C-alpha positions as CSV (number, residue, x, y, z in Angstrom):
1,M,141.7,80.2,69.0
2,R,139.6,79.7,72.2
3,T,140.1,82.8,74.4
4,D,137.5,83.1,77.1
5,A,140.0,83.3,79.6
6,V,140.3,87.2,78.3
7,V,138.3,89.8,79.0
8,I,138.0,93.6,77.1
9,S,138.1,96.0,79.9
10,A,137.1,99.1,77.8
11,A,136.9,100.2,74.1
12,A,137.1,103.8,72.6
13,A,137.1,105.2,69.3
14,W,138.7,108.6,68.6
15,L,137.4,110.3,65.2
16,P,138.2,113.7,64.1
17,P,135.7,116.3,64.3
18,R,135.1,117.0,60.5
19,S,133.6,114.9,58.1
20,E,134.2,114.8,54.0
21,A,131.2,113.9,52.0
22,P,132.1,112.2,48.5
23,A,132.1,113.9,45.0
24,E,128.7,113.7,42.9
25,S,129.0,110.8,40.2
26,D,126.8,109.9,37.5
27,D,128.4,106.3,37.7
28,S,126.8,104.2,40.7
29,A,129.1,101.3,40.1
30,D,131.7,103.4,41.2
31,D,130.4,104.5,44.5
32,P,131.5,103.0,47.5
33,G,128.2,103.7,49.4
34,Y,129.9,106.2,52.1
35,T,128.0,109.2,52.8
36,S,131.4,110.8,54.3
37,L,135.0,110.1,55.8
38,T,136.8,111.5,59.0
39,V,139.4,113.8,58.1
40,S,142.3,114.8,60.4
41,D,143.5,118.2,59.9
42,G,145.7,118.1,63.0
43,P,146.5,115.1,64.7
44,S,148.7,112.7,63.4
45,A,147.6,108.9,63.4
46,P,149.9,108.4,66.7
47,E,148.9,111.4,68.5
48,M,144.9,110.4,67.6
49,A,146.3,106.7,69.2
50,V,146.8,108.9,72.4
51,L,143.7,110.2,72.6
52,A,141.7,107.1,72.1
53,A,143.9,105.1,74.5
54,S,143.6,107.9,77.2
55,T,139.9,107.7,76.9
56,A,140.1,103.9,77.0
57,L,142.7,104.0,80.4
58,E,140.1,106.4,82.0
59,R,137.0,104.1,81.1
60,A,138.5,101.2,82.6
61,G,139.8,103.1,85.5
62,W,143.4,101.6,84.7
63,D,146.7,104.0,84.8
64,G,149.0,103.7,81.9
65,A,151.8,102.9,84.5
66,E,149.8,99.4,85.1
67,L,150.0,98.5,81.8
68,D,152.4,95.5,80.3
69,L,152.0,95.4,76.7
70,V,151.5,98.2,74.4
71,L,150.5,96.9,70.9
72,H,150.0,99.4,68.2
73,A,148.5,98.5,64.6
74,W,148.7,100.5,61.5
75,S,148.5,100.3,57.6
76,Y,150.0,103.8,56.7
77,Y,152.3,106.6,57.3
78,Q,153.0,107.1,60.9
79,G,154.4,110.7,60.8
80,H,158.1,109.7,60.9
81,D,160.3,107.4,58.0
82,F,162.3,105.6,60.7
83,W,160.9,105.4,64.1
84,S,158.6,103.2,66.2
85,P,155.2,104.4,66.9
86,A,154.5,101.7,69.7
87,H,157.0,103.5,71.7
88,Y,156.1,107.1,71.2
89,I,152.2,105.7,72.4
90,A,153.6,103.8,75.5
91,D,155.5,107.2,76.8
92,Q,153.0,109.3,76.2
93,L,150.7,107.2,78.2
94,G,153.3,107.1,81.0
95,A,153.5,102.9,80.5
96,Q,157.0,103.2,81.1
97,A,157.2,99.4,82.5
98,A,155.2,98.0,79.0
99,Q,156.5,96.3,76.6
100,P,155.7,98.4,73.2
101,I,155.4,96.3,70.0
102,G,154.4,97.7,66.2
103,I,151.8,95.2,64.5
104,Q,152.2,96.1,60.7
105,Q,149.9,93.5,59.0
106,M,147.8,96.4,56.9
107,C,144.3,96.9,57.3
108,N,144.3,93.7,59.2
109,G,146.4,95.2,61.7
110,G,144.1,95.7,64.8
111,A,142.5,92.2,64.6
112,A,146.1,91.0,64.6
113,A,146.9,93.3,67.5
114,L,143.8,91.9,69.5
115,Q,144.7,88.0,68.7
116,T,148.5,88.9,69.7
117,A,147.4,90.2,73.1
118,A,144.9,87.3,74.0
119,T,148.3,85.2,73.2
120,H,150.5,87.0,75.6
121,L,147.7,87.0,78.1
122,L,146.9,83.2,77.9
123,A,150.6,81.9,77.8
124,D,152.9,84.4,79.8
125,P,151.3,84.8,83.7
126,S,153.4,88.0,83.8
127,T,151.6,89.6,81.4
128,A,148.3,91.0,83.1
129,R,146.9,94.3,81.2
130,V,147.5,94.9,77.6
131,L,146.3,97.7,75.4
132,V,145.5,97.4,71.9
133,T,145.8,100.8,69.7
134,T,145.5,101.4,66.0
135,A,145.6,104.6,63.8
136,D,145.5,105.6,60.6
137,R,145.8,109.2,58.5
138,F,145.2,109.0,55.0
139,C,146.0,112.5,53.8
140,P,148.0,114.1,50.9
141,P,150.5,114.3,49.3
142,G,151.1,110.1,49.7
143,F,147.4,109.5,49.7
144,D,144.1,110.3,47.7
145,R,141.4,109.0,50.4
146,W,138.9,109.0,47.6
147,N,141.0,107.7,44.7
148,S,143.9,105.3,45.7
149,D,142.1,102.5,46.1
150,F,139.0,99.9,44.6
151,G,136.7,98.9,46.9
152,V,137.2,101.1,49.8
153,A,137.6,104.7,50.9
154,Y,139.7,105.9,53.5
155,G,138.7,107.7,56.9
156,D,141.1,109.1,59.6
157,G,140.9,107.8,63.1
158,A,141.9,105.7,66.2
159,S,140.8,102.7,68.5
160,A,141.8,101.7,71.5
161,V,140.7,98.3,73.6
162,L,142.4,97.5,76.7
163,V,142.4,93.7,77.4
164,S,143.5,91.6,80.6
165,R,142.8,87.7,82.0
166,A,139.3,87.4,83.3
167,D,140.9,86.2,86.8
168,L,142.7,90.0,86.7
169,A,140.1,92.1,85.7
170,G,139.4,95.5,87.5
171,S,136.2,97.3,87.9
172,T,135.2,100.4,85.8
173,G,134.5,104.0,85.5
174,G,135.2,107.4,84.2
175,S,133.4,109.0,81.1
176,A,134.3,111.0,78.0
177,A,132.9,113.5,75.7
178,G,133.3,115.2,72.5
179,S,134.7,113.5,69.2
180,I,135.3,110.3,71.5
181,A,133.1,107.3,71.0
182,G,133.8,104.8,73.6
183,A,132.2,102.2,75.9
184,V,132.8,100.8,79.7
185,L,132.2,97.3,79.6
186,G,129.8,96.3,82.2
187,G,129.8,97.7,85.7
188,G,130.9,96.4,89.1
189,G,133.7,94.5,87.6
190,A,131.4,92.7,85.0
191,Q,133.4,92.2,81.7
192,L,132.6,91.5,77.9
193,H,134.6,88.1,77.1
194,L,136.5,87.5,74.1
195,T,135.6,84.2,73.5
196,S,137.7,83.3,70.4
197,M,139.8,85.0,68.0
198,S,139.9,83.5,64.4
199,S,141.9,84.1,61.3
200,V,142.3,82.8,57.7
201,S,144.6,83.8,55.3
202,A,145.5,83.9,51.4
203,P,148.8,84.7,50.9
204,S,148.7,83.8,47.0
205,L,146.7,87.5,46.8
206,E,149.6,89.4,48.1
207,G,150.4,90.4,44.6
208,M,147.2,92.7,44.2
209,H,148.9,95.4,46.0
210,R,152.0,94.9,44.1
211,G,151.1,94.6,40.4
212,N,154.1,94.4,38.0
213,D,156.1,97.0,40.1
214,T,160.0,96.1,41.3
215,F,161.1,96.9,44.7
216,S,161.9,100.1,44.9
217,P,164.8,101.7,47.2
218,A,162.1,103.9,49.3
219,A,158.7,104.9,49.6
220,R,156.9,105.6,46.6
221,A,159.7,105.7,44.2
222,N,156.9,103.8,42.0
223,A,154.4,106.5,41.8
224,P,153.4,110.0,43.6
225,T,151.0,108.6,45.4
226,V,149.7,105.3,47.0
227,D,147.8,103.8,43.9
228,T,146.1,100.4,44.6
229,R,144.1,100.9,41.5
230,R,147.3,100.5,39.2
231,T,148.5,97.4,41.0
232,K,145.4,95.6,41.4
233,R,144.7,96.4,37.4
234,A,148.0,94.6,37.0
235,Y,147.3,91.9,39.1
236,L,143.6,91.3,37.5
237,R,145.3,91.6,33.9
238,R,147.8,88.5,34.6
239,H,145.3,86.3,37.0
240,G,141.9,87.7,36.0
241,S,139.2,88.6,38.8
242,S,137.4,84.9,39.2
243,G,140.1,83.8,41.3
244,Y,140.3,87.0,43.9
245,R,136.2,86.5,44.1
246,A,136.2,82.9,44.6
247,A,139.0,82.6,47.1
248,E,137.4,86.0,49.3
249,R,133.8,84.2,49.5
250,E,135.6,80.9,50.3
251,R,137.6,82.4,52.9
252,V,134.9,84.4,54.7
253,E,132.7,81.7,54.9
254,T,135.6,79.3,56.1
255,L,136.1,81.9,58.6
256,L,132.8,82.6,60.1
257,R,132.3,78.6,60.5
258,L,135.8,78.3,62.1
259,A,134.8,81.2,64.2
260,L,131.5,79.7,65.3
261,A,133.2,76.0,65.7
262,E,136.1,78.0,68.3
263,A,133.4,80.2,70.0
264,E,131.5,76.7,71.1
265,L,128.2,78.3,71.1
266,P,125.6,76.4,73.1
267,R,123.7,74.0,70.7
268,G,121.0,76.0,69.1
269,T,122.5,79.5,69.4
270,R,123.0,82.1,67.4
271,P,124.7,85.2,67.3
272,R,122.8,88.6,67.9
273,C,124.7,90.3,65.6
274,V,127.7,90.6,63.2
275,V,129.4,94.0,62.7
276,L,131.0,94.3,58.7
277,P,134.2,95.4,58.0
278,R,133.8,99.1,56.4
279,V,134.7,98.5,52.8
280,H,133.1,99.1,49.6
281,R,129.1,98.5,49.7
282,A,129.6,96.1,46.6
283,P,131.6,93.4,48.2
284,L,129.6,93.6,51.6
285,E,126.4,93.3,49.6
286,S,127.6,90.5,47.6
287,V,130.1,88.8,49.5
288,F,129.6,89.6,53.0
289,V,126.2,89.9,54.1
290,P,124.9,86.8,52.3
291,I,127.5,84.4,53.7
292,V,126.7,85.9,57.0
293,V,123.0,85.6,56.8
294,D,123.5,81.9,55.6
295,V,126.6,80.9,57.9
296,T,125.3,82.8,61.3
297,G,121.5,83.6,60.7
298,A,122.8,86.9,62.6
299,E,122.1,90.4,62.0
300,P,124.6,92.1,59.6
301,I,125.6,95.5,61.3
302,D,127.8,98.4,59.1
303,F,129.0,101.4,61.5
304,G,131.3,102.3,58.4
305,R,129.3,104.2,55.9
306,E,130.0,107.5,58.0
307,T,133.6,107.0,58.8
308,G,134.9,105.2,55.6
309,H,137.5,102.5,56.3
310,L,139.5,103.3,59.1
311,G,142.5,101.2,58.1
312,A,144.1,99.1,60.6
313,G,141.2,99.8,62.7
314,D,138.0,98.7,61.3
315,L,137.9,95.3,63.9
316,T,138.9,97.8,67.3
317,A,136.7,100.3,66.1
318,G,133.8,98.1,65.5
319,I,134.1,96.9,69.1
320,A,133.9,100.3,70.3
321,D,130.7,101.1,68.3
322,L,129.3,97.6,69.3
323,L,129.3,98.5,73.1
324,E,128.3,102.0,72.7
325,S,125.0,101.1,70.7
326,K,124.1,98.7,73.6
327,I,123.1,96.2,71.0
328,L,124.2,92.8,73.3
329,A,121.8,91.8,76.3
330,P,123.2,90.0,78.9
331,G,124.6,86.2,77.2
332,E,124.5,87.3,73.8
333,T,127.4,86.9,71.2
334,A,128.5,89.4,68.4
335,L,131.1,88.7,65.8
336,V,133.2,91.5,64.6
337,L,134.7,90.8,61.2
338,S,138.0,92.4,59.4
339,T,139.8,92.2,56.5
340,G,143.6,93.3,55.1
341,A,145.7,93.2,51.8
342,G,147.8,90.2,51.9
343,F,144.8,88.5,52.1
344,T,144.1,87.6,55.9
345,W,140.3,87.7,57.5
346,S,139.8,87.9,61.2
347,C,136.6,87.2,63.2
348,A,136.2,88.3,67.3
349,V,133.5,86.7,69.3
350,L,132.6,88.4,72.2
351,T,129.8,87.5,74.9
352,A,128.3,90.1,77.0
353,P,127.8,88.3,81.0
354,A,125.0,86.9,82.0
355,A,122.7,88.8,84.2
C-alpha cells in the first residue's frame, strides 16, 4: 500500500529498567541469541503504553485531546479479562474525542495497527492525528518468557507512534530521559514519510499455535501456562517442518519485493538498512538476513538482542530505535520488518526528508 502522504511525527519505546540474562546452557542450538530480556516488575502492559505514548506526544508537541484515533495492539494478556485496553489508554491520555480501537493480530499487531492508521488517514479527511501503541508483559504465572515458545524469547515493553497526513503535520519539540527511548522526527516541521506499508500472509500456518488442542471455554484451560512449544510440536508431527520453512522463505522474499515495488524508490537507489524482527538468532541468520541482502542489498540491523521479542511491538519499537540511532541521512530510506503468528509478515518503508 502506497502511503507517502502519511508522516510519522514522533516515535517512542518504553522499556522497563530491569533486564534478565539467559540461563547458561550447553546446547547452542537451543540458544535464541539474546543477551537479555527486559522485565517489568510493576507497570502492566497498558500502563507501559501510556508511558510510551506520553513521551511521543510530548516530543511531537501534540496534546492527547487532539487525537482522532487511538489504535492499541497487543499479543498477550492486558491485565483484565473482559475489557478494552485501547479505551483505557485514550482516557489516560485525555483523548476523549478519539475513537479507541484494539488490534489483536498477535506479534504482527503493531504493523497491522500502523497500516490501519495509514488507511484511516488516507480515506477519511476528518481523521488528522492518530496514535498507535503496543504493549505486552510476558510474566508468570501464565507465561514463561524464556521457555513458552520455540524460536523466540519475550521481553516486556511498549511503543508509541504518532501519525498524520503530510499536509497536517505539526512542529516538533520536547525531550525525555530515563528508560524512554524515542525520537523526534526532523525539526522545524520536517517529517519522516511512511512511504509504504506492505503485508503478506500464510493462513494455512495458523495451526502452529493451535496444535491438536480442542477449542476451550476459558483462557489456559488446556495448559496452566502458554505453551506454544507443545502446539508447534503437534503441528510439525502432523505436517513436517519443510512446509513452514519453505513458506517463510517465500513470504519474506515476496514481502521485500512487494515493499520495494510499492515504495517506488528511484532507479538505482537501494535502502540504507533493513530493521529485522526481534526473533531467534537461527531464523534471522538462515532466512531473514540472506533474503534481505539478496533482495535489497541493504544492511540488516538487529535491535533486539538486549530486549527480546517485544510481542506486538517489534515494528513500532524498531521505528523508535531506528530514529534514535540517527542512521538515516536526508533522503535515505529504511525498511522495518515484523512477523506474527497466523502467519503474517509486514514491512514499513520509511524515508527521511531531503535536505
